[in-house]
C-alpha positions as CSV (number, residue, x, y, z in Angstrom):
1,X,-77.6,-73.8,32.4
2,X,-78.0,-71.5,29.9
3,X,-77.0,-68.3,31.6
4,X,-73.7,-70.0,32.5
5,X,-72.6,-70.9,29.5
6,X,-73.4,-67.6,27.9
7,X,-70.8,-66.4,30.9
8,X,-68.6,-68.5,30.5
9,X,-68.3,-67.6,26.6
10,X,-68.1,-64.1,27.0
11,X,-64.9,-64.3,29.4
12,X,-63.5,-66.9,26.6
13,X,-63.7,-64.5,23.9
14,X,-62.7,-61.3,26.2
15,X,-59.0,-63.6,27.5
16,X,-59.4,-64.0,23.2
17,X,-59.2,-60.5,22.3
18,X,-56.8,-59.4,25.7
19,X,-53.8,-62.2,23.8
20,X,-52.2,-61.7,20.6
21,X,-49.5,-63.8,21.1
22,X,-46.6,-61.1,20.4
23,X,-44.5,-58.6,22.4
24,X,-45.0,-55.2,22.7
25,X,-42.3,-53.3,20.1
26,X,-39.7,-51.7,22.3
27,X,-36.2,-50.4,20.3
28,X,-34.3,-52.9,20.1
29,X,-36.2,-55.4,18.6
30,X,-35.1,-55.2,14.8
31,X,-38.0,-52.4,13.4
32,X,-38.2,-49.3,13.1
33,X,-41.7,-49.2,14.8
34,X,-41.3,-47.0,17.6
35,X,-41.6,-43.1,18.0
36,X,-38.4,-41.7,18.2
37,X,-36.2,-44.4,16.5
38,X,-34.3,-43.7,13.4
39,X,-33.1,-46.7,13.2
40,X,-33.1,-49.9,14.5
41,X,-31.0,-52.4,14.3
42,X,-30.9,-53.0,10.7
43,X,-33.4,-51.2,9.5
44,X,-32.8,-47.5,9.2
45,X,-35.6,-44.7,8.0
46,X,-33.0,-43.9,4.9
47,X,-31.1,-46.9,4.1
48,X,-27.9,-47.0,5.7
49,X,-25.6,-45.1,3.0
50,X,-23.0,-42.1,4.4
51,X,-25.7,-38.6,4.5
52,X,-23.5,-36.3,1.6
53,X,-21.7,-34.3,3.6
54,X,-19.0,-37.3,3.7
55,X,-17.3,-38.7,0.7
56,X,-18.0,-42.0,-0.9
57,X,-16.5,-44.8,0.7
58,X,-16.2,-48.4,2.4
59,X,-18.5,-46.8,5.7
60,X,-22.0,-47.1,6.2
61,X,-24.5,-45.8,8.7
62,X,-24.2,-47.9,12.1
63,X,-27.3,-48.1,14.9
64,X,-26.5,-47.4,18.7
65,X,-28.5,-49.0,21.6
66,X,-30.3,-46.4,21.7
67,X,-31.9,-46.5,18.0
68,X,-30.0,-43.8,17.3
69,X,-27.0,-43.0,14.1
70,X,-23.6,-43.5,14.7
71,X,-21.5,-41.9,11.6
72,X,-17.9,-43.0,13.0
73,X,-17.7,-45.3,10.5
74,X,-18.6,-42.5,7.3
75,X,-16.7,-40.5,8.9
76,X,-13.4,-42.5,8.0
77,X,-14.3,-41.7,4.8
78,X,-13.0,-37.9,5.1
79,X,-15.9,-34.8,5.3
80,X,-15.5,-30.8,4.7
81,X,-14.0,-29.2,7.9
82,X,-12.2,-32.4,9.0
83,X,-9.0,-30.6,8.4
84,X,-7.6,-33.3,5.9
85,X,-7.2,-32.1,2.5
86,X,-8.8,-34.2,0.4
87,X,-7.6,-33.7,-3.2
88,X,-10.3,-36.0,-5.3
89,X,-12.6,-34.2,-3.2
90,X,-12.2,-31.0,-2.3
91,X,-11.0,-27.4,-3.6
92,X,-11.4,-23.5,-2.7
93,X,-14.3,-23.6,-4.4
94,X,-16.2,-27.2,-2.6
95,X,-14.1,-26.9,0.9
96,X,-12.6,-23.7,1.7
97,X,-12.3,-25.2,4.9
98,X,-9.8,-27.9,3.8
99,X,-8.7,-26.4,1.0
100,X,-7.9,-23.0,2.0
101,X,-8.4,-19.4,0.0
102,X,-5.8,-19.2,-2.8
103,X,-6.9,-15.4,-3.4
104,X,-9.2,-14.7,0.1
105,X,-10.0,-15.4,3.2
106,X,-12.6,-19.1,3.9
107,X,-15.9,-18.3,5.9
108,X,-16.3,-21.3,7.7
109,X,-20.1,-20.3,8.1
110,X,-20.8,-20.7,4.5
111,X,-17.5,-22.6,3.7
112,X,-17.1,-20.5,1.1
113,X,-14.0,-18.1,0.3
114,X,-14.2,-14.5,0.7
115,X,-12.4,-11.9,-0.3
116,X,-10.6,-9.8,2.4
117,X,-12.4,-6.9,1.6
118,X,-16.1,-8.4,2.0
119,X,-15.1,-9.5,5.2
120,X,-14.5,-5.3,6.2
121,X,-18.0,-5.0,6.2
122,X,-20.9,-5.9,8.3
123,X,-23.2,-7.1,6.4
124,X,-23.6,-7.1,2.4
125,X,-27.0,-5.9,2.3
126,X,-25.8,-2.2,1.5
127,X,-25.7,-0.7,5.1
128,X,-22.1,0.8,6.8
129,X,-20.1,-1.1,7.7
130,X,-18.4,-1.3,11.4
131,X,-14.7,-0.8,11.6
132,X,-13.9,1.6,8.3
133,X,-15.4,4.0,6.4
134,X,-17.5,1.3,3.5
135,X,-20.4,0.7,2.0
136,X,-21.5,-2.9,1.7
137,X,-22.9,-4.1,-1.6
138,X,-22.2,-7.2,-3.3
139,X,-19.5,-8.3,-4.9
140,X,-17.1,-5.6,-3.0
141,X,-17.4,-3.1,-0.3
142,X,-17.5,0.4,-1.7
143,X,-15.0,2.9,0.3
144,X,-18.1,5.5,1.5
145,X,-17.4,7.8,4.2
146,X,-19.9,10.2,2.6
147,X,-21.8,8.2,3.9
148,X,-20.3,5.8,6.4
149,X,-18.6,8.2,8.3
150,X,-14.6,8.0,9.1
151,X,-13.2,5.9,11.9
152,X,-11.5,7.6,15.2
153,X,-10.8,11.4,14.5
154,X,-10.4,11.3,10.2
155,X,-12.8,14.1,8.2
156,X,-13.9,13.1,5.4
157,X,-13.0,14.9,2.1
158,X,-13.0,13.8,-1.2
159,X,-14.9,10.9,-0.4
160,X,-11.8,9.5,1.6
161,X,-10.9,9.6,5.5
162,X,-7.7,12.0,6.1
163,X,-6.3,12.3,10.0
164,X,-6.9,16.6,10.2
165,X,-3.0,17.0,10.7
166,X,-3.2,15.7,7.7
167,X,-5.2,17.9,6.0
168,X,-3.6,20.4,7.3
169,X,-0.1,19.9,5.6
170,X,-1.3,20.4,1.9
171,X,0.3,22.8,0.2
172,X,0.5,24.4,-3.4
173,X,4.3,25.8,-3.2
174,X,6.9,25.0,-5.4
175,X,9.9,26.1,-2.2
176,X,9.5,24.7,1.2
177,X,8.0,26.9,3.8
178,X,10.7,28.7,6.4
179,X,11.3,25.4,9.0
180,X,13.3,25.5,12.0
181,X,16.4,24.3,10.6
182,X,16.0,20.9,12.4
183,X,13.1,20.3,10.3
184,X,14.7,20.0,6.7
185,X,16.2,17.1,8.1
186,X,13.6,14.8,9.4
187,X,12.8,12.1,6.3
188,X,17.1,12.3,6.0
189,X,17.1,11.5,10.1
190,X,14.1,8.9,9.8
191,X,15.5,6.9,6.7
192,X,19.4,6.7,8.4
193,X,17.5,5.4,11.3
194,X,14.5,2.8,10.2
195,X,14.3,0.1,9.2
196,X,15.4,-1.2,5.5
197,X,15.3,-4.1,2.9
198,X,17.3,-4.5,0.6
199,X,16.4,-5.0,-2.9
200,X,16.7,-9.0,-3.2
201,X,14.2,-9.0,0.2
202,X,12.2,-6.2,-1.0
203,X,10.9,-7.9,-4.3
204,X,10.0,-10.8,-2.4
205,X,8.2,-8.9,0.0
206,X,6.2,-7.0,-3.1
207,X,6.1,-10.3,-4.1
208,X,3.9,-11.5,-0.8
209,X,1.2,-8.5,-0.5
210,X,0.4,-9.1,-4.2
211,X,-0.1,-12.5,-3.4
212,X,-1.8,-12.5,0.0
213,X,-4.0,-9.0,-1.0
214,X,-5.4,-9.9,-4.6
215,X,-6.7,-6.1,-4.5
216,X,-4.0,-4.6,-5.2
217,X,-4.0,-4.1,-8.6
218,X,-2.0,-1.3,-8.8
219,X,1.3,-0.7,-8.5
220,X,2.1,3.2,-8.0
221,X,5.9,5.4,-8.6
222,X,6.2,8.7,-7.4
223,X,9.8,9.7,-8.1
224,X,11.6,13.0,-7.3
225,X,11.8,14.3,-10.8
226,X,15.0,13.6,-13.9
227,X,16.7,11.4,-11.6
228,X,17.8,8.8,-13.4
229,X,19.3,6.2,-10.8
230,X,15.4,6.4,-9.4
231,X,14.2,5.4,-13.1
232,X,16.3,2.5,-12.6
233,X,14.8,1.1,-9.6
234,X,11.7,1.0,-10.9
235,X,12.2,-0.3,-14.3
236,X,14.6,-3.1,-12.1
237,X,11.1,-3.6,-10.0
238,X,8.8,-3.7,-13.4
239,X,11.5,-6.4,-15.3
240,X,11.1,-8.9,-12.4
241,X,7.8,-8.7,-11.5
242,X,7.4,-9.7,-14.8
243,X,9.5,-12.8,-14.5
244,X,10.4,-15.8,-12.3
245,X,8.5,-18.3,-11.3
246,X,4.9,-16.6,-10.5
247,X,5.2,-13.5,-12.9
248,X,2.6,-10.7,-13.0
249,X,1.0,-9.5,-15.8
250,X,1.0,-5.7,-16.8
251,X,-1.4,-4.6,-18.1
252,X,-0.7,-1.1,-19.1
253,X,1.8,1.6,-17.8
254,X,0.4,5.5,-17.2
255,X,2.9,8.1,-17.2
256,X,3.4,11.7,-16.6
257,X,3.3,13.1,-20.1
258,X,3.1,16.4,-20.4
259,X,5.4,16.9,-23.2
260,X,7.7,13.8,-22.9
261,X,7.3,11.1,-20.8
262,X,9.2,10.8,-17.3
263,X,10.5,7.2,-18.3
264,X,11.2,7.6,-21.7
265,X,10.1,5.1,-24.2
266,X,13.0,3.7,-25.2
267,X,13.5,2.9,-21.5
268,X,10.7,0.9,-20.9
269,X,10.8,-1.4,-24.1
270,X,14.1,-2.3,-22.1
271,X,11.3,-4.0,-19.9
272,X,8.7,-5.0,-22.6
273,X,6.3,-1.8,-21.6
274,X,4.7,1.4,-23.0
275,X,3.1,3.9,-22.0
276,X,-0.5,5.5,-22.0
277,X,0.6,9.4,-21.4
278,X,-1.7,11.3,-19.0
279,X,-1.1,14.7,-20.0
280,X,-3.6,18.1,-19.6
281,X,-3.2,20.1,-16.4
282,X,-2.1,17.6,-15.0
283,X,-4.0,17.6,-11.3
284,X,-4.1,14.9,-8.9
285,X,-8.2,14.5,-10.7
286,X,-6.2,14.0,-13.8
287,X,-3.8,11.0,-12.1
288,X,-6.6,9.5,-10.2
289,X,-8.9,9.0,-13.5
290,X,-6.5,7.4,-15.2
291,X,-5.5,4.8,-11.9
292,X,-9.6,4.0,-11.9
293,X,-10.3,3.7,-16.2
294,X,-7.8,1.9,-16.3
295,X,-8.4,-0.4,-13.0
296,X,-11.8,-0.9,-13.5
297,X,-12.0,-4.1,-15.7
298,X,-9.1,-5.3,-12.3
299,X,-11.4,-6.1,-9.0
300,X,-8.1,-8.7,-8.5
301,X,-4.3,-8.5,-9.6
302,X,-5.3,-12.2,-11.4
303,X,-6.5,-9.9,-14.5
304,X,-3.1,-8.2,-14.2
305,X,-1.7,-5.7,-12.0
306,X,-2.1,-1.5,-13.4
307,X,1.1,0.4,-13.3
308,X,1.3,4.1,-12.5
309,X,4.4,6.2,-12.7
310,X,4.1,10.4,-11.5
311,X,5.5,13.1,-9.1
312,X,5.9,11.8,-5.5
313,X,3.4,14.5,-4.9
314,X,0.5,13.1,-6.8
315,X,0.6,9.5,-5.2
316,X,-0.7,9.4,-2.0
317,X,-0.9,11.4,1.0
318,X,2.2,9.7,2.3
319,X,4.3,12.8,1.0
320,X,1.2,15.2,3.6
321,X,3.3,14.3,6.9
322,X,7.1,15.0,5.8
323,X,7.6,18.3,5.5
324,X,10.5,18.4,3.1
325,X,8.4,17.9,0.2
326,X,8.7,21.2,-1.8
327,X,5.2,20.5,-3.8
328,X,2.6,18.4,-2.7
329,X,-0.4,18.3,-4.7
330,X,-3.9,19.0,-3.4
331,X,-6.3,16.0,-1.9
332,X,-6.5,13.1,-2.8
333,X,-4.2,11.5,-4.1
334,X,-3.9,8.3,-6.1
335,X,-3.8,5.7,-3.9
336,X,-6.3,7.3,-2.1
337,X,-8.5,7.5,-5.0
338,X,-8.4,3.6,-5.7
339,X,-9.3,2.6,-2.5
340,X,-12.3,4.4,-2.6
341,X,-13.0,2.0,-5.8
342,X,-12.9,-0.8,-3.7
343,X,-9.3,-1.6,-4.8
344,X,-5.7,-1.4,-3.4
345,X,-2.4,-0.6,-4.8
346,X,1.2,-0.5,-3.9
347,X,3.3,2.9,-3.9
348,X,6.7,3.3,-4.2
349,X,8.1,6.9,-3.6
350,X,11.5,6.8,-5.2
351,X,13.6,9.4,-3.3
352,X,17.1,11.1,-4.5
353,X,18.1,13.2,-1.9
354,X,20.1,15.0,-4.3
355,X,16.6,16.3,-5.9
356,X,15.5,17.0,-3.0
357,X,18.4,18.9,-1.3
358,X,18.7,21.3,-4.2
359,X,15.3,23.3,-3.3
360,X,16.1,22.1,0.4
361,X,19.4,24.6,0.0
362,X,17.5,27.7,-1.6
363,X,14.7,27.2,0.0
364,X,16.6,27.4,3.4
365,X,18.8,30.8,2.0
366,X,15.9,32.7,0.9
367,X,14.6,32.1,4.9
368,X,16.7,35.2,5.1
369,X,14.6,37.5,2.6
370,X,12.5,38.4,5.7
371,X,15.5,39.0,8.0
372,X,17.0,41.7,5.7
373,X,17.0,44.1,8.9
374,X,19.8,42.9,10.7
375,X,23.3,42.0,9.7
376,X,24.3,40.1,12.7
377,X,21.0,37.8,13.1
378,X,22.1,37.1,8.9
379,X,25.9,36.0,9.6
380,X,24.9,33.7,12.2
381,X,22.1,32.2,10.4
382,X,24.9,31.3,7.3
383,X,27.2,29.6,10.3
384,X,23.8,27.7,12.0
385,X,22.0,26.3,8.4
386,X,25.3,24.9,7.8
387,X,26.7,23.5,10.5
388,X,22.3,21.7,10.5
389,X,23.4,20.9,7.0
390,X,26.2,19.0,7.4
391,X,25.3,17.4,11.1
392,X,22.2,15.9,9.3
393,X,23.0,14.9,5.8
394,X,27.4,13.1,6.4
395,X,24.8,11.1,8.8
396,X,22.7,8.5,7.0
397,X,25.6,6.5,4.8
398,X,26.0,4.3,2.7
399,X,25.5,0.5,3.9
400,X,26.8,-2.4,2.1
401,X,24.3,-4.6,2.6
402,X,22.0,-2.6,0.1
403,X,24.3,-2.8,-2.7
404,X,22.5,-4.4,-5.4
405,X,22.5,-4.3,-9.5
406,X,19.5,-2.2,-11.0
407,X,19.0,-2.4,-15.0
408,X,23.2,-2.4,-15.2
409,X,23.8,0.1,-12.3
410,X,25.7,-0.5,-9.4
411,X,23.7,1.3,-6.6
412,X,23.0,1.9,-2.7
413,X,19.9,1.7,-2.2
414,X,17.3,1.2,1.3
415,X,13.7,0.4,0.9
416,X,12.0,1.5,3.6
417,X,8.5,1.4,5.2
418,X,6.2,4.6,5.1
419,X,4.4,5.9,7.9
420,X,0.9,4.9,6.2
421,X,0.0,0.8,4.9
422,X,1.3,-0.5,1.5
423,X,4.0,2.9,0.9
424,X,7.5,1.8,0.6
425,X,10.5,4.6,-0.1
426,X,13.5,3.7,-2.2
427,X,15.8,5.5,-1.0
428,X,19.5,6.9,-2.4
429,X,21.5,7.9,0.9
430,X,23.8,10.7,-0.4
431,X,26.2,11.7,2.4
432,X,28.6,13.1,0.2
433,X,25.8,16.1,-1.0
434,X,27.2,19.6,-0.5
435,X,24.9,23.0,0.4
436,X,26.1,24.5,-2.6
437,X,23.7,27.9,-2.4
438,X,24.5,28.4,1.7
439,X,27.8,27.9,1.4
440,X,28.8,29.9,-1.9
441,X,25.9,32.8,0.0
442,X,28.0,32.9,3.5
443,X,31.3,33.3,0.7
444,X,29.9,36.2,-0.5
445,X,28.9,37.3,2.3
446,X,31.9,37.1,4.3
447,X,33.6,40.0,1.9
448,X,32.6,42.9,3.7
449,X,32.6,45.0,0.2
450,X,29.8,42.0,-1.0
451,X,28.4,42.4,2.2
452,X,28.0,46.5,2.5
453,X,26.4,45.9,-1.6
454,X,24.3,43.1,0.1
455,X,22.4,44.3,2.4
456,X,22.9,48.5,2.1
457,X,21.4,48.3,-1.1
458,X,18.3,45.1,0.5
459,X,19.9,42.6,-1.8
460,X,18.3,39.9,-0.4
461,X,18.9,35.7,-1.8
462,X,15.8,36.3,-2.9
463,X,17.1,38.8,-5.7
464,X,19.4,36.1,-7.1
465,X,19.6,33.7,-10.0
466,X,22.2,30.8,-9.0
467,X,23.8,28.3,-11.5
468,X,26.0,25.9,-11.3
469,X,28.2,23.0,-13.7
470,X,29.0,20.7,-11.6
471,X,31.2,18.2,-14.0
472,X,34.6,16.5,-11.9
473,X,37.3,19.0,-12.8
474,X,35.8,22.4,-12.9
475,X,33.2,22.6,-10.4
476,X,31.5,26.2,-10.8
477,X,28.7,28.2,-9.3
478,X,27.5,31.1,-10.8
479,X,25.4,33.9,-9.2
480,X,23.4,37.4,-11.1
481,X,21.7,39.2,-8.3
482,X,19.5,42.3,-10.0
483,X,17.4,44.3,-8.2
484,X,16.3,48.1,-9.6
485,X,19.4,49.5,-11.8
486,X,21.7,47.4,-10.2
487,X,23.1,44.4,-10.8
488,X,25.7,42.0,-9.4
489,X,27.7,38.7,-10.7
490,X,30.1,36.1,-9.3
491,X,31.8,32.7,-10.2
492,X,32.5,30.6,-7.2
493,X,34.8,27.1,-6.9
494,X,31.9,24.2,-6.2
495,X,34.7,22.3,-4.2
496,X,36.3,25.2,-2.0
497,X,33.7,27.9,-2.8
498,X,36.6,30.1,-3.4
499,X,35.3,32.9,-5.0
500,X,36.6,33.6,-7.9
501,X,35.6,36.9,-9.5
502,X,32.8,39.0,-9.0
503,X,31.2,42.0,-10.3
504,X,29.4,44.9,-8.5
505,X,27.0,47.2,-10.3
């Protein structure tokens, strides 16, 4: 009897222990009580406020039937990366994915604005970039072809990468080399056929280039020397860049000055500027140092735009491929010196063929210096050289589409992109330019007495000094040739090349 009740009691206790009177915890029971749940009904692990990546608004987190978070109501508040600019919350500094980068490129992974040249680097830890010769160090890549090499077949010299054929064209001479006659006019032919911009279009283009790449901290002008037309073009561009809705602050003007500036101070004053003289030996090192020093505090052109004005041979490697340049100074050039300092420039080569063609005329005539053993060759050469001149010079005529006013002067100027990026020519067609020296010497050579005198005494063109006065109505060319005790003088009409007088001694 006692044993029976004991067993019954144990059974009752066992049954009671197995029945707690509730349900098993499951998703959907309204409580966070099952592993893996982030919410259940209205019970949220961290509350139902939208995550911080969403902007403040009425949206709240919802809970899915699977006890996971539903952010759809939060998305209506907006978030960085949704492609919609919310001015109250987003700027280029807080969300470049939506606001963009006025000066730079958006890195979507980090959501920060990078300066354009930083993206040329594979890393920012001091290793070399994968595409360009950059050693990448924050905050910007440093040009270092000595350590990182050069792309393709380019060669590193003076800390700049150059194509071998460009290096081979470096010259240190005042006159052109002896070339095939057609080669003297390669640039004239290029200028006549290249796509060109008028001034208004070019001005807009310059503004765009400066805005889109803030590393362009310098505007470089290279002139042919002694051309008021070239200087008027540069001054007008400087005046217009400092005006308008988005004027540029020009921080300084470096000016070639070894006795007198290329552009007079009173002319610079017309556009509200003054110059800082660059003097000394006037090698490319001097020009490079001046530009690098002047832009050292300008990591971007938001801080201003530096201008440097000099002879075209000092400005950029663009001067090297063109055989017609009469004085290409040694490498490197100013544009490339700035590049190796992680800065860029825009270069405008002011090209007035009147200045260059004088040198070309002399150089083509001086080719005869080594040919004074063959009369027939000299006669034939003078005919061919003059015909070549006329055939090329007469082709790039003026086009009224390129008429514009520069500092009050009416000029016809076409702006032509160069062979290298960031280089442009301001080119003034000169179809009226006659080969004064070739034509006048041909006139002298055509006189048998003078030809005998020249040829018999070996008095080559290089023995002659030629001067001219092209005042309208009084055009004259004067020859003075000497060798040993011999002297020859002559005066010719500068239009018809008629010999007005001559003397043989």
